[in-house]
N, C-alpha and C positions, 0 to 999 in steps of 0.2 A: 224670839223674834228680835231683830236688831231695833234699838231705840232710834227714833228720829229719821229713819230712811230705809233704804234697801241696798243690797249689794250692787244692783244695777245703777242706782243713783251714785253710789261711791265710785263705781268704774267710770261714770261719766265725769265726775269731778277729778278723777285721776287723769283722765284725758286732758282736762283743762290745765292741770298741774304740769303735764308734759309739755303742752304748748307754751306754758309760762317758763319752762326751763327749770322747774322745781322738783324734778325727779332724778333718781339715779337708777338706771335699768340694769338688771342682771345680778345674779348672785355674787360673783366675784367683785364687782364694783360696789355692791352694797356692803360686802365684808370689809373692803378697804375703807369705805366711808365710815363704817361703824367704829373703826379704830381711831378715827379722828373726831372732829366735832361737826355739828350741823345737821346730823341725821335725826329727824324728829319722829318718824314713824315708818314702819315697813310692812308691806303686804307681801305675804308668802303664798305661793300657789299650793292649793290642796294636793295637787298631783306632782309636786316637785320630787325629784329623786331623793331617796333616803339619804344618800351621801351628802347632797347639797343641804338638806335639812340638818344633818348631824354637824355640819360645819358652821351653819348660819345661826341656828336657834340658840345654842349655848353662848355664842358671842353676843347676840342681842340681849340675852338675859344678863350676862356679865356686865354689859355696858348700860343696863337699865334702859334700853331703847324699846319703846312699846311696839308691838307687832300684832298682826292678826293673820291667821291662815284662812284664806278666802279664795274663791273662784278657782279656775284652772289656769294652767300655763298659757293656753290659747287665749283665754279671756283677758288675762293681765297684759299679754303682748298686744292684743287687739286694742285694748283701752288706750294704750300709749303709742299706737301706730308702729309697732315693731313685731318681729317674729315672737314666738312663744317665749315667755320669761318665767323663771322660777321665783323671782323676787323683784320688787320695786320699792326703792326707798324714797321718802318724801323729805325735802329739804326746807320747805317753807313751813314755819310753825303754825300759821293760821290754817293753811290747807290741811296740815297733818291733824290738827285739832278737829276740824270739820269731818275729816274722813273717819276719825275715831268715833265721833258722834253717830255718823251714818252706819257704822259697822257695829255699834253696840259696845264700844270700849275696845280693850285689847287683851290679848293673852300675854302675861308678863310674869316673870318670877318675882315673888315677894321676898 
């Protein structure tokens, strides 16, 4: 069980982050942001296409960007007021930290 909260609470916080302009929606945009600076956390949809995961996860690991696989594409998109999304990046470090707490940490290569 996640520490400090639930996936539902995390999705609500993700919606606040979206309204604050602190997210990057979509796999391709997240991949571009991961190559730069300022991406602090990524939520990846559990039902994302294998091809998308194969391109995104190794990049996040290589760049040491924390991520978590959570929710569905529909749920991620709905949380940020968009159509289904396979990935959402968080650019605000405080929001990223709180999301990590709510989701029980992150999956990350050591």
